[in-house]
All heavy atoms as TSV, in Angstrom:
chain	resi	resn	atom	element	x	y	z
A	1	MET	N	N	8.683	14.658	-0.321
A	1	MET	CA	C	10.063	14.367	-0.652
A	1	MET	C	C	10.924	15.620	-0.597
A	1	MET	O	O	11.880	15.744	-1.326
A	1	MET	CB	C	10.140	13.742	-2.041
A	1	MET	CG	C	9.742	12.286	-2.073
A	1	MET	SD	S	9.740	11.567	-3.726
A	1	MET	CE	C	11.473	11.380	-4.028
A	2	ASP	N	N	10.581	16.543	0.269
A	2	ASP	CA	C	11.346	17.780	0.355
A	2	ASP	C	C	12.809	17.519	0.689
A	2	ASP	O	O	13.687	18.171	0.144
A	2	ASP	CB	C	10.732	18.719	1.390
A	2	ASP	CG	C	9.397	19.267	0.936
A	2	ASP	OD1	O	9.203	19.402	-0.286
A	2	ASP	OD2	O	8.565	19.559	1.805
A	3	TYR	N	N	13.055	16.587	1.591
A	3	TYR	CA	C	14.425	16.297	1.979
A	3	TYR	C	C	15.240	15.786	0.798
A	3	TYR	O	O	16.420	16.034	0.684
A	3	TYR	CB	C	14.421	15.263	3.108
A	3	TYR	CG	C	15.801	14.839	3.535
A	3	TYR	CD1	C	16.589	15.654	4.339
A	3	TYR	CD2	C	16.336	13.633	3.117
A	3	TYR	CE1	C	17.862	15.260	4.721
A	3	TYR	CE2	C	17.608	13.236	3.491
A	3	TYR	CZ	C	18.355	14.057	4.294
A	3	TYR	OH	O	19.608	13.675	4.665
A	4	TYR	N	N	14.591	15.081	-0.087
A	4	TYR	CA	C	15.268	14.437	-1.209
A	4	TYR	C	C	15.266	15.271	-2.482
A	4	TYR	O	O	15.719	14.805	-3.511
A	4	TYR	CB	C	14.621	13.080	-1.498
A	4	TYR	CG	C	14.566	12.187	-0.285
A	4	TYR	CD1	C	13.365	11.881	0.326
A	4	TYR	CD2	C	15.731	11.656	0.257
A	4	TYR	CE1	C	13.320	11.053	1.440
A	4	TYR	CE2	C	15.702	10.838	1.366
A	4	TYR	CZ	C	14.484	10.540	1.959
A	4	TYR	OH	O	14.452	9.729	3.054
A	5	LYS	N	N	14.762	16.494	-2.430
A	5	LYS	CA	C	14.626	17.304	-3.644
A	5	LYS	C	C	15.954	17.614	-4.321
A	5	LYS	O	O	15.994	17.812	-5.524
A	5	LYS	CB	C	13.875	18.598	-3.349
A	5	LYS	CG	C	14.640	19.576	-2.501
A	5	LYS	CD	C	13.867	20.840	-2.253
A	5	LYS	CE	C	14.712	21.746	-1.366
A	5	LYS	NZ	N	14.070	22.988	-1.105
A	6	ASP	N	N	17.045	17.631	-3.564
A	6	ASP	CA	C	18.358	17.915	-4.150
A	6	ASP	C	C	19.070	16.655	-4.633
A	6	ASP	O	O	20.167	16.736	-5.167
A	6	ASP	CB	C	19.246	18.644	-3.138
A	6	ASP	CG	C	18.736	20.042	-2.827
A	6	ASP	OD1	O	18.075	20.644	-3.709
A	6	ASP	OD2	O	18.987	20.525	-1.710
A	7	PHE	N	N	18.439	15.502	-4.448
A	7	PHE	CA	C	19.031	14.237	-4.900
A	7	PHE	C	C	18.882	14.114	-6.408
A	7	PHE	O	O	18.033	14.748	-7.020
A	7	PHE	CB	C	18.353	13.057	-4.222
A	7	PHE	CG	C	18.790	12.827	-2.792
A	7	PHE	CD1	C	19.552	13.743	-2.099
A	7	PHE	CD2	C	18.415	11.679	-2.139
A	7	PHE	CE1	C	19.949	13.516	-0.793
A	7	PHE	CE2	C	18.796	11.442	-0.835
A	7	PHE	CZ	C	19.571	12.365	-0.160
A	8	SER	N	N	19.704	13.253	-6.985
A	8	SER	CA	C	19.628	13.006	-8.426
A	8	SER	C	C	18.283	12.370	-8.770
A	8	SER	O	O	17.589	11.825	-7.903
A	8	SER	CB	C	20.761	12.063	-8.853
A	8	SER	OG	O	20.561	10.771	-8.297
A	9	LYS	N	N	17.942	12.443	-10.024
A	9	LYS	CA	C	16.672	11.863	-10.481
A	9	LYS	C	C	16.627	10.365	-10.195
A	9	LYS	O	O	15.600	9.833	-9.773
A	9	LYS	CB	C	16.494	12.142	-11.984
A	9	LYS	CG	C	15.164	11.728	-12.512
A	9	LYS	CD	C	14.061	12.575	-11.927
A	9	LYS	CE	C	12.736	12.214	-12.584
A	9	LYS	NZ	N	11.606	12.773	-11.870
A	10	ARG	N	N	17.739	9.679	-10.398
A	10	ARG	CA	C	17.790	8.227	-10.149
A	10	ARG	C	C	17.545	7.922	-8.678
A	10	ARG	O	O	16.792	7.002	-8.350
A	10	ARG	CB	C	19.138	7.656	-10.595
A	10	ARG	CG	C	19.278	6.186	-10.342
A	10	ARG	CD	C	18.299	5.364	-11.157
A	10	ARG	NE	N	18.393	3.977	-10.748
A	10	ARG	CZ	C	17.378	3.127	-10.735
A	10	ARG	NH1	N	16.204	3.517	-11.155
A	10	ARG	NH2	N	17.541	1.906	-10.333
A	11	ALA	N	N	18.141	8.686	-7.776
A	11	ALA	CA	C	17.936	8.475	-6.341
A	11	ALA	C	C	16.481	8.731	-5.969
A	11	ALA	O	O	15.894	7.997	-5.169
A	11	ALA	CB	C	18.868	9.367	-5.532
A	12	GLN	N	N	15.877	9.730	-6.564
A	12	GLN	CA	C	14.468	10.026	-6.294
A	12	GLN	C	C	13.571	8.895	-6.785
A	12	GLN	O	O	12.580	8.553	-6.125
A	12	GLN	CB	C	14.064	11.344	-6.934
A	12	GLN	CG	C	14.691	12.541	-6.248
A	12	GLN	CD	C	14.311	13.853	-6.900
A	12	GLN	OE1	O	13.419	13.926	-7.727
A	12	GLN	NE2	N	15.000	14.912	-6.527
A	13	ILE	N	N	13.915	8.289	-7.907
A	13	ILE	CA	C	13.143	7.147	-8.421
A	13	ILE	C	C	13.244	5.973	-7.452
A	13	ILE	O	O	12.232	5.324	-7.137
A	13	ILE	CB	C	13.632	6.752	-9.829
A	13	ILE	CG1	C	13.231	7.828	-10.839
A	13	ILE	CG2	C	13.092	5.387	-10.236
A	13	ILE	CD1	C	13.877	7.675	-12.203
A	14	ILE	N	N	14.436	5.694	-6.966
A	14	ILE	CA	C	14.630	4.593	-6.018
A	14	ILE	C	C	13.826	4.847	-4.748
A	14	ILE	O	O	13.152	3.949	-4.238
A	14	ILE	CB	C	16.122	4.400	-5.695
A	14	ILE	CG1	C	16.873	3.921	-6.938
A	14	ILE	CG2	C	16.310	3.406	-4.548
A	14	ILE	CD1	C	18.386	3.931	-6.798
A	15	ILE	N	N	13.865	6.053	-4.232
A	15	ILE	CA	C	13.122	6.390	-3.021
A	15	ILE	C	C	11.615	6.246	-3.267
A	15	ILE	O	O	10.892	5.733	-2.410
A	15	ILE	CB	C	13.487	7.814	-2.537
A	15	ILE	CG1	C	14.928	7.798	-2.015
A	15	ILE	CG2	C	12.514	8.291	-1.467
A	15	ILE	CD1	C	15.526	9.153	-1.784
A	16	GLY	N	N	11.156	6.637	-4.434
A	16	GLY	CA	C	9.746	6.453	-4.781
A	16	GLY	C	C	9.359	4.984	-4.781
A	16	GLY	O	O	8.285	4.610	-4.290
A	17	GLU	N	N	10.216	4.134	-5.324
A	17	GLU	CA	C	9.961	2.684	-5.331
A	17	GLU	C	C	9.901	2.142	-3.907
A	17	GLU	O	O	9.050	1.305	-3.593
A	17	GLU	CB	C	11.060	1.949	-6.097
A	17	GLU	CG	C	11.031	2.147	-7.587
A	17	GLU	CD	C	12.169	1.414	-8.278
A	17	GLU	OE1	O	12.598	0.359	-7.779
A	17	GLU	OE2	O	12.625	1.907	-9.316
A	18	ILE	N	N	10.789	2.611	-3.065
A	18	ILE	CA	C	10.808	2.155	-1.668
A	18	ILE	C	C	9.507	2.534	-0.980
A	18	ILE	O	O	8.895	1.725	-0.284
A	18	ILE	CB	C	12.010	2.748	-0.912
A	18	ILE	CG1	C	13.311	2.204	-1.475
A	18	ILE	CG2	C	11.902	2.471	0.584
A	18	ILE	CD1	C	14.546	2.940	-1.004
A	19	LYS	N	N	9.063	3.764	-1.170
A	19	LYS	CA	C	7.851	4.232	-0.507
A	19	LYS	C	C	6.602	3.507	-0.999
A	19	LYS	O	O	5.633	3.392	-0.253
A	19	LYS	CB	C	7.715	5.739	-0.670
A	19	LYS	CG	C	8.761	6.483	0.146
A	19	LYS	CD	C	8.567	7.958	0.093
A	19	LYS	CE	C	9.549	8.640	1.027
A	19	LYS	NZ	N	9.322	10.066	1.120
A	20	LYS	N	N	6.617	2.999	-2.234
A	20	LYS	CA	C	5.479	2.243	-2.764
A	20	LYS	C	C	5.455	0.807	-2.236
A	20	LYS	O	O	4.406	0.174	-2.244
A	20	LYS	CB	C	5.531	2.191	-4.288
A	20	LYS	CG	C	5.217	3.487	-4.967
A	20	LYS	CD	C	5.221	3.273	-6.468
A	20	LYS	CE	C	5.657	4.510	-7.183
A	20	LYS	NZ	N	5.832	4.290	-8.619
A	21	THR	N	N	6.595	0.315	-1.805
A	21	THR	CA	C	6.715	-1.065	-1.349
A	21	THR	C	C	6.140	-1.204	0.050
A	21	THR	O	O	6.364	-0.366	0.914
A	21	THR	CB	C	8.191	-1.503	-1.352
A	21	THR	OG1	O	8.718	-1.328	-2.664
A	21	THR	CG2	C	8.335	-2.958	-0.943
A	22	GLU	N	N	5.408	-2.284	0.274
A	22	GLU	CA	C	4.828	-2.534	1.582
A	22	GLU	C	C	5.912	-2.845	2.602
A	22	GLU	O	O	6.927	-3.446	2.278
A	22	GLU	CB	C	3.866	-3.712	1.513
A	22	GLU	CG	C	2.659	-3.454	0.663
A	22	GLU	CD	C	1.723	-4.649	0.632
A	22	GLU	OE1	O	1.740	-5.452	1.586
A	22	GLU	OE2	O	0.985	-4.758	-0.341
A	23	LYS	N	N	5.644	-2.454	3.841
A	23	LYS	CA	C	6.578	-2.772	4.916
A	23	LYS	C	C	6.735	-4.275	5.014
A	23	LYS	O	O	5.801	-5.034	4.779
A	23	LYS	CB	C	6.064	-2.240	6.250
A	23	LYS	CG	C	6.163	-0.753	6.384
A	23	LYS	CD	C	5.720	-0.321	7.751
A	23	LYS	CE	C	5.844	1.190	7.875
A	23	LYS	NZ	N	5.420	1.670	9.179
A	24	ARG	N	N	7.929	-4.677	5.336
A	24	ARG	CA	C	8.300	-6.077	5.544
A	24	ARG	C	C	8.239	-6.928	4.280
A	24	ARG	O	O	8.318	-8.132	4.354
A	24	ARG	CB	C	7.457	-6.700	6.653
A	24	ARG	CG	C	7.693	-6.016	7.977
A	24	ARG	CD	C	6.951	-6.670	9.071
A	24	ARG	NE	N	7.079	-5.859	10.265
A	24	ARG	CZ	C	7.178	-6.359	11.466
A	24	ARG	NH1	N	7.170	-7.638	11.659
A	24	ARG	NH2	N	7.298	-5.555	12.496
A	25	ASN	N	N	8.094	-6.326	3.125
A	25	ASN	CA	C	8.200	-7.065	1.860
A	25	ASN	C	C	9.688	-7.146	1.544
A	25	ASN	O	O	10.203	-6.447	0.680
A	25	ASN	CB	C	7.421	-6.370	0.749
A	25	ASN	CG	C	7.430	-7.140	-0.544
A	25	ASN	OD1	O	8.150	-8.123	-0.691
A	25	ASN	ND2	N	6.643	-6.686	-1.498
A	26	ARG	N	N	10.364	-8.010	2.250
A	26	ARG	CA	C	11.821	-8.052	2.195
A	26	ARG	C	C	12.361	-8.444	0.831
A	26	ARG	O	O	13.439	-8.003	0.448
A	26	ARG	CB	C	12.354	-8.978	3.270
A	26	ARG	CG	C	12.129	-8.360	4.644
A	26	ARG	CD	C	12.991	-8.984	5.690
A	26	ARG	NE	N	12.692	-8.374	6.967
A	26	ARG	CZ	C	12.493	-9.057	8.075
A	26	ARG	NH1	N	12.570	-10.357	8.067
A	26	ARG	NH2	N	12.233	-8.423	9.197
A	27	ASP	N	N	11.618	-9.264	0.087
A	27	ASP	CA	C	12.098	-9.642	-1.246
A	27	ASP	C	C	12.234	-8.418	-2.142
A	27	ASP	O	O	13.258	-8.210	-2.790
A	27	ASP	CB	C	11.166	-10.664	-1.897
A	27	ASP	CG	C	11.200	-12.013	-1.210
A	27	ASP	OD1	O	12.228	-12.335	-0.569
A	27	ASP	OD2	O	10.208	-12.748	-1.313
A	28	LYS	N	N	11.204	-7.595	-2.169
A	28	LYS	CA	C	11.228	-6.385	-2.997
A	28	LYS	C	C	12.258	-5.392	-2.458
A	28	LYS	O	O	13.011	-4.776	-3.221
A	28	LYS	CB	C	9.838	-5.746	-3.050
A	28	LYS	CG	C	9.762	-4.495	-3.882
A	28	LYS	CD	C	10.010	-4.755	-5.334
A	28	LYS	CE	C	9.792	-3.486	-6.141
A	28	LYS	NZ	N	10.201	-3.606	-7.516
A	29	LEU	N	N	12.303	-5.240	-1.133
A	29	LEU	CA	C	13.271	-4.318	-0.541
A	29	LEU	C	C	14.707	-4.775	-0.797
A	29	LEU	O	O	15.581	-3.950	-1.039
A	29	LEU	CB	C	13.000	-4.151	0.960
A	29	LEU	CG	C	11.672	-3.466	1.307
A	29	LEU	CD1	C	11.446	-3.516	2.811
A	29	LEU	CD2	C	11.618	-2.043	0.798
A	30	ASP	N	N	14.942	-6.091	-0.767
A	30	ASP	CA	C	16.276	-6.616	-1.090
A	30	ASP	C	C	16.650	-6.315	-2.536
A	30	ASP	O	O	17.791	-5.949	-2.830
A	30	ASP	CB	C	16.337	-8.121	-0.859
A	30	ASP	CG	C	16.421	-8.498	0.602
A	30	ASP	OD1	O	16.701	-7.613	1.433
A	30	ASP	OD2	O	16.195	-9.686	0.900
A	31	GLU	N	N	15.689	-6.456	-3.426
A	31	GLU	CA	C	15.929	-6.161	-4.846
A	31	GLU	C	C	16.291	-4.685	-5.035
A	31	GLU	O	O	17.244	-4.353	-5.737
A	31	GLU	CB	C	14.674	-6.506	-5.650
A	31	GLU	CG	C	14.769	-6.207	-7.109
A	31	GLU	CD	C	13.442	-6.472	-7.821
A	31	GLU	OE1	O	12.716	-7.384	-7.422
A	31	GLU	OE2	O	13.160	-5.732	-8.787
A	32	ILE	N	N	15.534	-3.816	-4.382
A	32	ILE	CA	C	15.803	-2.375	-4.476
A	32	ILE	C	C	17.172	-2.065	-3.868
A	32	ILE	O	O	17.936	-1.261	-4.412
A	32	ILE	CB	C	14.686	-1.561	-3.789
A	32	ILE	CG1	C	13.364	-1.734	-4.542
A	32	ILE	CG2	C	15.068	-0.085	-3.704
A	32	ILE	CD1	C	12.160	-1.180	-3.795
A	33	SER	N	N	17.492	-2.714	-2.761
A	33	SER	CA	C	18.777	-2.496	-2.099
A	33	SER	C	C	19.941	-2.870	-3.012
A	33	SER	O	O	20.924	-2.132	-3.121
A	33	SER	CB	C	18.830	-3.312	-0.812
A	33	SER	OG	O	20.068	-3.159	-0.190
A	34	ARG	N	N	19.839	-4.018	-3.661
A	34	ARG	CA	C	20.904	-4.450	-4.581
A	34	ARG	C	C	21.053	-3.466	-5.735
A	34	ARG	O	O	22.176	-3.140	-6.134
A	34	ARG	CB	C	20.610	-5.853	-5.107
A	34	ARG	CG	C	20.916	-6.942	-4.109
A	34	ARG	CD	C	20.864	-8.322	-4.736
A	34	ARG	NE	N	19.531	-8.665	-5.230
A	34	ARG	CZ	C	18.568	-9.196	-4.490
A	34	ARG	NH1	N	18.774	-9.434	-3.216
A	34	ARG	NH2	N	17.406	-9.488	-5.031
A	35	GLN	N	N	19.938	-2.975	-6.253
A	35	GLN	CA	C	20.005	-2.020	-7.361
A	35	GLN	C	C	20.628	-0.698	-6.908
A	35	GLN	O	O	21.451	-0.119	-7.610
A	35	GLN	CB	C	18.615	-1.767	-7.955
A	35	GLN	CG	C	18.634	-0.838	-9.146
A	35	GLN	CD	C	19.487	-1.352	-10.290
A	35	GLN	OE1	O	19.295	-2.482	-10.720
A	35	GLN	NE2	N	20.417	-0.556	-10.775
A	36	ALA	N	N	20.239	-0.240	-5.723
A	36	ALA	CA	C	20.795	1.011	-5.196
A	36	ALA	C	C	22.296	0.884	-4.981
A	36	ALA	O	O	23.060	1.795	-5.309
A	36	ALA	CB	C	20.091	1.390	-3.893
A	37	TYR	N	N	22.729	-0.260	-4.443
A	37	TYR	CA	C	24.163	-0.464	-4.221
A	37	TYR	C	C	24.917	-0.508	-5.547
A	37	TYR	O	O	25.992	0.081	-5.678
A	37	TYR	CB	C	24.411	-1.746	-3.420
A	37	TYR	CG	C	25.864	-1.932	-3.078
A	37	TYR	CD1	C	26.487	-1.099	-2.154
A	37	TYR	CD2	C	26.626	-2.912	-3.697
A	37	TYR	CE1	C	27.821	-1.256	-1.850
A	37	TYR	CE2	C	27.963	-3.073	-3.393
A	37	TYR	CZ	C	28.556	-2.240	-2.473
A	37	TYR	OH	O	29.882	-2.388	-2.183
A	38	SER	N	N	24.337	-1.167	-6.520
A	38	SER	CA	C	24.942	-1.220	-7.845
A	38	SER	C	C	25.064	0.181	-8.444
A	38	SER	O	O	26.097	0.541	-9.009
A	38	SER	CB	C	24.116	-2.123	-8.767
A	38	SER	OG	O	24.618	-2.106	-10.075
A	39	ASP	N	N	24.005	0.963	-8.318
A	39	ASP	CA	C	24.033	2.344	-8.821
A	39	ASP	C	C	25.118	3.154	-8.111
A	39	ASP	O	O	25.826	3.947	-8.731
A	39	ASP	CB	C	22.673	3.016	-8.644
A	39	ASP	CG	C	21.623	2.493	-9.605
A	39	ASP	OD1	O	21.961	1.723	-10.532
A	39	ASP	OD2	O	20.429	2.855	-9.436
A	40	TYR	N	N	25.249	2.944	-6.803
A	40	TYR	CA	C	26.280	3.644	-6.034
A	40	TYR	C	C	27.678	3.237	-6.513
A	40	TYR	O	O	28.530	4.090	-6.769
A	40	TYR	CB	C	26.100	3.355	-4.549
A	40	TYR	CG	C	27.299	3.691	-3.718
A	40	TYR	CD1	C	27.716	5.010	-3.552
A	40	TYR	CD2	C	28.030	2.696	-3.088
A	40	TYR	CE1	C	28.823	5.322	-2.791
A	40	TYR	CE2	C	29.139	2.992	-2.328
A	40	TYR	CZ	C	29.536	4.305	-2.184
A	40	TYR	OH	O	30.645	4.610	-1.430
A	41	ARG	N	N	27.909	1.944	-6.652
A	41	ARG	CA	C	29.220	1.444	-7.070
A	41	ARG	C	C	29.579	1.913	-8.485
A	41	ARG	O	O	30.755	2.064	-8.794
A	41	ARG	CB	C	29.265	-0.079	-7.000
A	41	ARG	CG	C	29.145	-0.644	-5.600
A	41	ARG	CD	C	30.341	-0.374	-4.776
A	41	ARG	NE	N	31.451	-1.152	-5.309
A	41	ARG	CZ	C	32.693	-1.060	-4.910
A	41	ARG	NH1	N	33.004	-0.238	-3.954
A	41	ARG	NH2	N	33.630	-1.793	-5.454
A	42	ASN	N	N	28.572	2.112	-9.322
A	42	ASN	CA	C	28.817	2.552	-10.694
A	42	ASN	C	C	28.799	4.072	-10.844
A	42	ASN	O	O	28.869	4.587	-11.961
A	42	ASN	CB	C	27.791	1.915	-11.639
A	42	ASN	CG	C	28.025	0.431	-11.783
A	42	ASN	OD1	O	29.147	-0.018	-11.988
A	42	ASN	ND2	N	26.963	-0.351	-11.668
A	43	GLY	N	N	28.691	4.789	-9.738
A	43	GLY	CA	C	28.757	6.245	-9.768
A	43	GLY	C	C	27.489	6.927	-10.242
A	43	GLY	O	O	27.507	8.116	-10.543
A	44	ILE	N	N	26.375	6.217	-10.260
A	44	ILE	CA	C	25.110	6.807	-10.707
A	44	ILE	C	C	24.479	7.635	-9.589
A	44	ILE	O	O	23.880	8.677	-9.854
A	44	ILE	CB	C	24.152	5.708	-11.209
A	44	ILE	CG1	C	24.780	5.002	-12.412
A	44	ILE	CG2	C	22.781	6.275	-11.556
A	44	ILE	CD1	C	24.068	3.745	-12.851
A	45	ILE	N	N	24.616	7.165	-8.353
A	45	ILE	CA	C	24.148	7.934	-7.198
A	45	ILE	C	C	25.329	8.149	-6.252
A	45	ILE	O	O	26.281	7.375	-6.251
A	45	ILE	CB	C	22.966	7.257	-6.463
A	45	ILE	CG1	C	23.354	5.901	-5.883
A	45	ILE	CG2	C	21.755	7.141	-7.371
A	45	ILE	CD1	C	22.272	5.240	-5.028
A	46	SER	N	N	25.255	9.192	-5.461
A	46	SER	CA	C	26.362	9.541	-4.550
A	46	SER	C	C	26.308	8.709	-3.275
A	46	SER	O	O	25.306	8.045	-2.980
A	46	SER	CB	C	26.273	11.023	-4.188
A	46	SER	OG	O	25.169	11.251	-3.325
A	47	GLY	N	N	27.364	8.794	-2.514
A	47	GLY	CA	C	27.424	8.105	-1.233
A	47	GLY	C	C	26.364	8.610	-0.268
A	47	GLY	O	O	25.749	7.835	0.463
A	48	GLN	N	N	26.145	9.909	-0.244
A	48	GLN	CA	C	25.114	10.492	0.624
A	48	GLN	C	C	23.731	9.978	0.227
A	48	GLN	O	O	22.925	9.628	1.094
A	48	GLN	CB	C	25.134	12.013	0.548
A	48	GLN	CG	C	24.050	12.664	1.385
A	48	GLN	CD	C	23.929	14.154	1.146
A	48	GLN	OE1	O	24.565	14.706	0.244
A	48	GLN	NE2	N	23.113	14.808	1.935
A	49	GLU	N	N	23.464	9.924	-1.071
A	49	GLU	CA	C	22.180	9.415	-1.547
A	49	GLU	C	C	22.022	7.948	-1.162
A	49	GLU	O	O	20.966	7.539	-0.669
A	49	GLU	CB	C	22.059	9.579	-3.061
A	49	GLU	CG	C	21.962	11.010	-3.496
A	49	GLU	CD	C	22.098	11.207	-4.995
A	49	GLU	OE1	O	22.769	10.380	-5.662
A	49	GLU	OE2	O	21.546	12.192	-5.496
A	50	TYR	N	N	23.076	7.166	-1.350
A	50	TYR	CA	C	23.015	5.748	-1.002
A	50	TYR	C	C	22.773	5.564	0.494
A	50	TYR	O	O	21.963	4.735	0.900
A	50	TYR	CB	C	24.289	5.014	-1.420
A	50	TYR	CG	C	24.258	3.576	-0.984
A	50	TYR	CD1	C	23.436	2.657	-1.630
A	50	TYR	CD2	C	25.004	3.142	0.100
A	50	TYR	CE1	C	23.371	1.341	-1.209
A	50	TYR	CE2	C	24.944	1.829	0.527
A	50	TYR	CZ	C	24.127	0.932	-0.132
A	50	TYR	OH	O	24.045	-0.366	0.301
A	51	ASP	N	N	23.458	6.341	1.326
A	51	ASP	CA	C	23.264	6.231	2.776
A	51	ASP	C	C	21.820	6.522	3.171
A	51	ASP	O	O	21.247	5.825	4.006
A	51	ASP	CB	C	24.204	7.178	3.523
A	51	ASP	CG	C	25.659	6.749	3.445
A	51	ASP	OD1	O	25.932	5.583	3.072
A	51	ASP	OD2	O	26.526	7.595	3.748
A	52	SER	N	N	21.223	7.527	2.571
A	52	SER	CA	C	19.829	7.868	2.867
A	52	SER	C	C	18.878	6.771	2.397
A	52	SER	O	O	17.928	6.418	3.095
A	52	SER	CB	C	19.449	9.192	2.209
A	52	SER	OG	O	20.192	10.247	2.757
A	53	ILE	N	N	19.143	6.237	1.214
A	53	ILE	CA	C	18.325	5.147	0.672
A	53	ILE	C	C	18.449	3.924	1.574
A	53	ILE	O	O	17.445	3.288	1.915
A	53	ILE	CB	C	18.737	4.832	-0.775
A	53	ILE	CG1	C	18.293	5.963	-1.697
A	53	ILE	CG2	C	18.174	3.493	-1.233
A	53	ILE	CD1	C	18.889	5.915	-3.087
A	54	TYR	N	N	19.655	3.601	1.990
A	54	TYR	CA	C	19.886	2.438	2.847
A	54	TYR	C	C	19.149	2.591	4.177
A	54	TYR	O	O	18.525	1.644	4.666
A	54	TYR	CB	C	21.386	2.249	3.071
A	54	TYR	CG	C	21.713	1.026	3.874
A	54	TYR	CD1	C	21.706	-0.231	3.280
A	54	TYR	CD2	C	22.020	1.113	5.225
A	54	TYR	CE1	C	22.000	-1.374	4.007
A	54	TYR	CE2	C	22.311	-0.019	5.968
A	54	TYR	CZ	C	22.300	-1.252	5.353
A	54	TYR	OH	O	22.576	-2.380	6.078
A	55	ALA	N	N	19.210	3.769	4.761
A	55	ALA	CA	C	18.521	4.018	6.034
A	55	ALA	C	C	17.013	3.836	5.871
A	55	ALA	O	O	16.352	3.229	6.733
A	55	ALA	CB	C	18.837	5.421	6.542
A	56	LEU	N	N	16.462	4.336	4.791
A	56	LEU	CA	C	15.033	4.183	4.530
A	56	LEU	C	C	14.677	2.712	4.336
A	56	LEU	O	O	13.662	2.230	4.858
A	56	LEU	CB	C	14.635	5.008	3.310
A	56	LEU	CG	C	13.165	5.049	2.929
A	56	LEU	CD1	C	12.308	5.567	4.082
A	56	LEU	CD2	C	12.974	5.922	1.699
A	57	LEU	N	N	15.507	1.982	3.624
A	57	LEU	CA	C	15.277	0.549	3.417
A	57	LEU	C	C	15.278	-0.205	4.745
A	57	LEU	O	O	14.408	-1.046	4.991
A	57	LEU	CB	C	16.347	-0.041	2.493
A	57	LEU	CG	C	16.192	0.233	1.012
A	57	LEU	CD1	C	17.484	-0.074	0.285
A	57	LEU	CD2	C	15.038	-0.559	0.433
A	58	MET	N	N	16.232	0.077	5.602
A	58	MET	CA	C	16.309	-0.607	6.902
A	58	MET	C	C	15.121	-0.270	7.778
A	58	MET	O	O	14.591	-1.128	8.489
A	58	MET	CB	C	17.615	-0.240	7.629
A	58	MET	CG	C	18.856	-0.822	6.989
A	58	MET	SD	S	18.821	-2.626	6.881
A	58	MET	CE	C	18.480	-2.865	5.159
A	59	GLU	N	N	14.664	0.966	7.706
A	59	GLU	CA	C	13.512	1.395	8.491
A	59	GLU	C	C	12.258	0.601	8.091
A	59	GLU	O	O	11.459	0.222	8.944
A	59	GLU	CB	C	13.278	2.895	8.288
A	59	GLU	CG	C	12.192	3.475	9.124
A	59	GLU	CD	C	12.055	4.968	8.891
A	59	GLU	OE1	O	13.095	5.660	8.865
A	59	GLU	OE2	O	10.931	5.425	8.719
A	60	LEU	N	N	12.108	0.356	6.797
A	60	LEU	CA	C	10.925	-0.385	6.335
A	60	LEU	C	C	11.087	-1.884	6.510
A	60	LEU	O	O	10.116	-2.585	6.816
A	60	LEU	CB	C	10.652	-0.046	4.873
A	60	LEU	CG	C	10.176	1.360	4.592
A	60	LEU	CD1	C	9.992	1.592	3.107
A	60	LEU	CD2	C	8.886	1.657	5.331
A	61	ALA	N	N	12.266	-2.403	6.301
A	61	ALA	CA	C	12.480	-3.845	6.405
A	61	ALA	C	C	12.430	-4.328	7.846
A	61	ALA	O	O	11.990	-5.443	8.114
A	61	ALA	CB	C	13.818	-4.222	5.764
A	62	TYR	N	N	12.887	-3.505	8.753
A	62	TYR	CA	C	12.952	-3.884	10.159
A	62	TYR	C	C	12.334	-2.801	11.037
A	62	TYR	O	O	13.032	-2.125	11.788
A	62	TYR	CB	C	14.408	-4.125	10.578
A	62	TYR	CG	C	15.095	-5.144	9.712
A	62	TYR	CD1	C	15.948	-4.747	8.690
A	62	TYR	CD2	C	14.860	-6.507	9.898
A	62	TYR	CE1	C	16.571	-5.698	7.868
A	62	TYR	CE2	C	15.472	-7.449	9.096
A	62	TYR	CZ	C	16.327	-7.034	8.087
A	62	TYR	OH	O	16.931	-7.968	7.281
A	63	PRO	N	N	11.013	-2.606	10.941
A	63	PRO	CA	C	10.374	-1.535	11.736
A	63	PRO	C	C	10.480	-1.815	13.237
A	63	PRO	O	O	10.558	-2.961	13.658
A	63	PRO	CB	C	8.927	-1.563	11.262
A	63	PRO	CG	C	8.718	-2.894	10.658
A	63	PRO	CD	C	10.057	-3.362	10.174
A	64	ARG	N	N	10.468	-0.779	13.994
A	64	ARG	CA	C	10.571	-0.915	15.457
A	64	ARG	C	C	9.235	-1.272	16.048
A	64	ARG	O	O	8.212	-1.018	15.640
A	64	ARG	CB	C	11.039	0.394	16.075
A	64	ARG	CG	C	12.431	0.717	15.662
A	64	ARG	CD	C	12.848	2.018	16.259
A	64	ARG	NE	N	14.149	2.355	15.706
A	64	ARG	CZ	C	14.792	3.429	16.033
A	64	ARG	NH1	N	14.286	4.281	16.876
A	64	ARG	NH2	N	15.959	3.676	15.514
C-alpha cells in the first residue's frame, strides 16, 4: 500500500476492504462503493482518495 500511505486512515481502511473482497463479488463491491461515496460526500475522504478507490473498485468489479 505504498501508493496509499499518504491517504487518510479511513481511505486506507476502505482500500483494505476492497483488497480482501473477491473479484466479481459485485454485491460487496457495491456496498463498499456506496460507503466510499458517502464518506466522500460527507468530507471524510478527499476527492483524490475517492477517485483512487473508485478506480480500484472498477478494476475488480469489471476485470479485463
